[in-house]
C-alpha positions as CSV (number, residue, x, y, z in Angstrom):
1,M,282.3,-66.5,89.1
2,G,281.8,-65.6,92.8
3,D,278.5,-63.9,93.6
4,M,276.1,-64.1,90.8
5,I,274.6,-60.9,89.3
6,S,270.9,-61.5,89.0
7,P,268.2,-61.2,87.8
8,I,269.2,-61.0,84.2
9,A,266.8,-60.7,81.2
10,V,267.0,-62.6,77.9
11,T,265.3,-61.3,74.7
12,G,264.5,-63.6,71.8
13,A,264.4,-66.3,74.5
14,T,262.8,-69.0,72.4
15,G,265.1,-68.6,69.4
16,F,268.0,-70.9,68.5
17,I,270.6,-69.0,70.7
18,G,268.2,-67.6,73.2
19,R,266.8,-71.0,74.2
20,R,270.3,-72.4,75.0
21,T,271.2,-69.2,76.8
22,V,268.2,-69.5,79.1
23,E,269.2,-73.1,79.9
24,A,272.8,-72.2,80.5
25,A,271.8,-69.3,82.8
26,R,269.5,-71.5,84.9
27,I,272.3,-74.1,85.2
28,A,274.5,-71.3,86.5
29,G,271.8,-70.5,89.1
30,L,270.7,-67.1,87.7
31,E,267.2,-65.8,88.2
32,L,265.7,-64.9,84.7
33,R,263.2,-62.7,83.0
34,V,262.6,-64.0,79.5
35,F,260.9,-62.4,76.6
36,A,259.3,-64.4,73.8
37,R,257.1,-63.3,71.0
38,R,254.9,-66.4,70.8
39,A,253.5,-68.2,73.9
40,E,253.4,-71.6,72.1
41,A,257.2,-71.4,71.5
42,V,257.9,-71.4,75.3
43,P,259.1,-74.8,76.6
44,A,256.7,-76.3,79.1
45,H,259.4,-76.9,81.7
46,W,260.2,-73.2,81.8
47,R,256.6,-72.6,83.0
48,Q,257.2,-74.9,86.0
49,D,260.5,-73.2,86.9
50,A,260.1,-70.6,89.6
51,G,263.5,-69.1,88.5
52,I,262.1,-68.1,85.1
53,D,259.7,-65.2,84.7
54,I,258.1,-65.4,81.3
55,T,256.6,-62.4,79.4
56,V,255.1,-62.8,75.9
57,L,255.4,-59.7,73.9
58,D,256.6,-58.4,70.5
59,L,259.7,-56.2,71.2
60,A,259.2,-54.2,68.0
61,S,255.8,-52.9,69.0
62,T,255.6,-53.0,72.8
63,E,255.2,-49.8,74.9
64,N,255.9,-51.0,78.4
65,L,259.1,-53.1,78.3
66,A,260.8,-50.9,80.9
67,D,258.3,-52.1,83.5
68,Y,259.5,-55.7,83.0
69,L,263.2,-54.6,83.3
70,D,262.8,-53.0,86.7
71,G,265.7,-54.2,88.9
72,V,267.3,-56.3,86.1
73,Q,271.1,-56.2,86.3
74,S,272.0,-57.2,82.8
75,V,270.1,-57.9,79.5
76,I,271.3,-60.5,77.1
77,H,269.9,-59.3,73.7
78,C,269.4,-62.3,71.4
79,A,266.3,-61.0,69.5
80,A,267.1,-60.6,65.8
81,A,265.9,-61.9,62.5
82,M,268.0,-64.6,60.6
83,A,265.7,-64.0,57.6
84,G,262.6,-62.1,56.9
85,D,261.8,-58.7,58.5
86,H,265.2,-57.4,59.7
87,E,263.8,-53.8,60.0
88,S,261.2,-54.9,62.6
89,D,262.7,-57.9,64.2
90,T,266.3,-56.7,64.5
91,L,266.3,-52.9,64.4
92,D,262.9,-51.8,65.8
93,A,263.3,-54.4,68.5
94,T,266.7,-53.0,69.4
95,Q,265.4,-49.5,69.5
96,T,262.6,-50.5,71.9
97,L,265.2,-52.3,74.1
98,I,267.5,-49.3,74.2
99,E,264.6,-47.0,75.4
100,A,263.5,-49.5,78.0
101,V,267.1,-50.1,79.3
102,V,267.6,-46.3,79.7
103,K,264.2,-45.9,81.4
104,A,264.7,-48.8,83.8
105,E,268.3,-47.9,84.4
106,V,269.7,-51.3,83.5
107,P,273.4,-51.1,84.0
108,H,274.6,-53.6,81.4
109,V,273.6,-55.0,78.0
110,V,275.2,-58.1,76.4
111,L,274.6,-58.3,72.6
112,A,274.5,-61.5,70.7
113,A,276.3,-59.9,67.7
114,S,277.8,-61.5,64.6
115,L,281.2,-62.0,63.0
116,S,279.5,-61.0,59.7
117,V,280.1,-57.3,60.5
118,Y,283.8,-57.5,59.7
119,D,285.1,-56.2,56.4
120,V,287.3,-59.1,55.4
121,T,288.2,-57.4,52.1
122,S,290.7,-55.4,54.3
123,L,292.5,-58.7,55.1
124,S,294.8,-60.7,52.8
125,D,294.4,-64.5,52.2
126,G,295.8,-66.4,55.1
127,D,295.5,-63.5,57.6
128,T,294.1,-63.9,61.1
129,L,290.8,-62.1,61.9
130,S,290.7,-60.6,65.4
131,E,288.8,-57.9,67.1
132,L,291.2,-55.4,65.6
133,C,289.9,-56.1,62.1
134,K,287.9,-53.3,60.4
135,T,284.1,-53.5,60.3
136,G,282.0,-52.7,57.3
137,V,279.2,-54.3,55.3
138,K,279.1,-52.4,52.0
139,G,277.7,-54.7,49.3
140,R,276.8,-57.4,51.7
141,D,273.5,-59.2,52.5
142,V,270.6,-57.7,54.5
143,Y,271.5,-59.8,57.5
144,A,275.0,-58.5,57.8
145,A,273.7,-54.9,57.2
146,A,271.1,-55.3,60.0
147,K,273.6,-56.8,62.5
148,Y,276.0,-53.9,61.7
149,E,273.3,-51.3,62.3
150,Q,272.1,-53.0,65.5
151,E,275.7,-52.9,66.9
152,D,276.0,-49.2,65.9
153,M,272.7,-48.3,67.6
154,L,273.6,-50.0,70.8
155,H,277.1,-48.6,70.9
156,A,275.9,-45.0,70.3
157,A,273.3,-45.5,73.1
158,S,275.8,-46.9,75.5
159,V,278.1,-43.9,75.0
160,L,275.2,-41.4,75.3
161,Y,273.4,-43.0,78.3
162,G,276.3,-44.6,80.1
163,F,275.3,-48.3,80.3
164,A,278.0,-50.9,79.9
165,L,277.9,-52.8,76.6
166,T,279.5,-56.2,75.9
167,T,279.3,-57.1,72.2
168,L,279.9,-60.8,71.6
169,R,280.5,-61.3,67.8
170,L,279.5,-64.9,67.4
171,G,280.9,-67.0,64.6
172,A,278.6,-69.2,62.4
173,V,276.4,-70.5,65.2
174,W,275.6,-74.2,64.8
175,G,274.1,-77.1,66.6
176,P,271.1,-79.5,66.4
177,T,268.6,-78.3,63.7
178,R,271.2,-75.9,62.4
179,L,274.2,-78.0,61.3
180,F,275.0,-76.4,58.0
181,N,276.3,-72.9,57.3
182,A,276.9,-70.5,54.4
183,H,280.7,-70.8,54.6
184,I,280.7,-74.2,53.0
185,G,279.1,-73.5,49.6
186,P,275.8,-73.6,47.8
187,A,273.7,-76.8,47.6
188,V,271.3,-78.1,45.0
189,G,269.4,-81.2,46.1
190,P,271.9,-84.0,46.9
191,V,274.9,-81.9,45.4
192,L,277.1,-79.6,47.4
193,F,279.2,-77.1,45.4
194,S,282.2,-76.8,47.7
195,I,284.0,-73.4,47.4
196,D,287.3,-74.1,49.2
197,G,290.3,-71.8,48.9
198,G,291.8,-73.0,52.2
199,G,291.6,-71.4,55.6
200,K,289.4,-72.3,58.6
201,L,285.6,-72.2,59.3
202,P,284.6,-69.6,62.0
203,L,282.2,-71.9,63.7
204,C,280.6,-71.2,67.1
205,D,278.9,-74.1,68.8
206,V,275.5,-72.9,70.1
207,E,276.4,-74.2,73.6
208,L,279.6,-72.1,73.6
209,A,277.6,-69.0,72.5
210,A,275.2,-69.5,75.4
211,E,278.0,-70.1,77.9
212,C,279.8,-67.0,76.8
213,L,276.7,-64.8,76.8
214,V,275.9,-65.9,80.4
215,K,279.5,-65.3,81.5
216,A,279.5,-61.9,79.9
217,S,276.3,-60.9,81.7
218,Q,278.3,-61.4,84.9
219,S,281.2,-59.1,84.1
220,A,280.5,-55.7,82.7
221,N,283.7,-54.0,81.4
222,G,282.7,-50.6,79.9
223,A,282.2,-51.0,76.2
224,E,284.0,-54.1,74.9
225,T,283.8,-56.4,71.9
226,I,284.8,-60.1,72.0
227,N,284.8,-62.7,69.1
228,V,283.3,-66.0,70.2
229,I,284.5,-68.9,68.0
230,D,285.2,-72.6,68.6
231,D,288.7,-73.6,69.5
232,D,288.7,-76.4,66.9
233,Q,288.0,-74.6,63.7
234,P,287.8,-77.2,60.9
235,S,288.8,-76.9,57.3
236,R,285.9,-77.1,54.8
237,R,286.9,-80.6,53.9
238,R,286.9,-81.7,57.5
239,F,283.5,-80.2,58.0
240,T,282.0,-81.9,55.0
241,N,283.5,-85.3,56.0
242,A,282.0,-85.1,59.5
243,F,278.7,-83.7,58.1
244,R,278.3,-86.7,55.8
245,A,277.2,-88.7,58.8
246,I,273.6,-87.3,58.1
247,G,273.7,-89.0,54.7
248,W,274.2,-85.8,52.8
249,P,275.7,-84.6,50.4
250,A,275.7,-87.5,48.0
251,V,278.1,-85.6,45.7
252,V,280.6,-82.9,46.4
253,L,281.6,-80.8,43.4
254,P,284.6,-78.5,44.0
255,L,284.2,-74.9,42.7
256,P,287.7,-73.3,42.8
257,L,287.7,-70.0,44.8
258,S,289.9,-68.5,42.1
259,L,287.3,-69.1,39.5
260,M,284.5,-67.7,41.7
261,R,286.6,-64.6,42.3
262,L,287.1,-64.1,38.6
263,I,283.3,-64.3,38.0
264,A,282.6,-62.0,41.1
265,R,285.0,-59.4,39.7
266,V,283.0,-58.9,36.5
267,T,279.4,-59.3,37.9
268,P,277.7,-56.1,39.0
269,N,277.5,-55.7,42.8
270,T,273.7,-55.3,43.0
271,P,271.2,-57.1,45.2
272,A,269.6,-58.6,42.0
273,V,272.8,-60.7,41.5
274,P,273.0,-63.9,43.6
275,G,275.2,-63.4,46.7
276,L,278.1,-65.6,45.8
277,L,278.6,-63.7,42.5
278,R,279.1,-60.5,44.4
279,R,282.7,-60.0,45.6
280,P,281.9,-58.7,49.2
281,V,279.6,-61.6,49.9
282,L,281.9,-64.2,48.3
283,E,284.9,-62.9,50.4
284,A,282.9,-62.8,53.6
285,R,282.0,-66.4,53.3
286,H,285.0,-68.0,51.6
287,K,288.2,-65.9,52.0
288,P,290.8,-68.3,53.4
289,L,291.4,-66.9,56.9
290,H,292.3,-67.9,60.5
291,Y,290.2,-66.7,63.4
292,S,291.5,-65.6,66.8
293,N,289.5,-66.4,70.0
294,E,292.3,-65.3,72.4
295,L,290.3,-62.5,73.9
296,M,287.3,-64.9,74.5
297,H,289.6,-67.1,76.6
298,K,291.2,-64.2,78.4
299,R,287.9,-62.5,79.4
300,L,285.3,-65.3,79.5
301,G,287.3,-68.5,80.1
302,P,287.5,-71.2,81.0
303,V,284.9,-72.3,78.5
304,T,283.9,-75.7,77.2
305,N,285.2,-76.7,73.8
306,L,284.8,-80.2,72.2
307,P,286.9,-81.5,69.3
308,F,284.9,-80.7,66.1
309,E,284.1,-84.2,65.0
310,I,282.8,-85.2,68.5
311,A,280.7,-82.0,68.7
312,M,279.2,-82.6,65.2
313,Q,278.4,-86.3,66.0
314,N,276.7,-85.2,69.3
315,A,274.7,-82.5,67.4
316,I,273.6,-85.0,64.7
317,E,272.5,-87.5,67.3
318,K,270.5,-84.9,69.2
319,E,268.9,-83.7,66.0
320,Q,267.9,-87.2,65.0
321,A,266.5,-87.9,68.5
322,Q,264.2,-84.8,68.3
């Protein structure tokens, strides 16, 4: 990478993605300013590391974030809610960040965004999803809606205020403590209902996400969007077979996608109806697609990618050792 651009800041630093991003940035030799909401969530070894400057604050309600961003060259924005208060944790936090970035004149923001913002209903079965695919979250869950709005806010601000914005749309991020994902099917106790109409899983190993976020922080390129997805994208069957090493599921019951599509066609598309019975949600999780990560390799490569079964085995072993 040549000369390193430093210091960089990381929001949501103690979250699932943020924590790995901090570790990857330190391995790369970057000086860091990290923001965490709870002091007790900060790993002890960070406090001993002179290269990590830790600030405990709630992004949604802080007034003086700009003071902490003085001299920062790039912000990696990982703060967002997976569940719970999307309004505060994702949107208010992003608004605070934008104001502070503008005030502190930070030249570059890297957003840990999500593949969930794509409108896959614009694609046919068997198509390849790339950065050219349409975005849109009509009828989708609150997470997708919040991530869509977060992207929109940052993009509008980058155009208005002139900071560079790299949007990394991460696939279904997985790793130790978060092995399963919504693209497989619903589960009840020991039973997995597998909705499988073919296609690949858009997985993103948390280590790959961290590596790409750090690399992106080192190379501003105007406003750009890059999908970050594992090279080895398993089928749902391959995923389930590898996942069974944890001793679950005991039973896999196939639910044909064609049947689910028939049901979703006649159920009303309202938030009161379970997600998988609503067509936009069902298609986002289960439409049989392929996923392109060509741009990731072109812009951020070379990156580390393990064969899926080895990565899953490693993740299971790490989780069981914790």
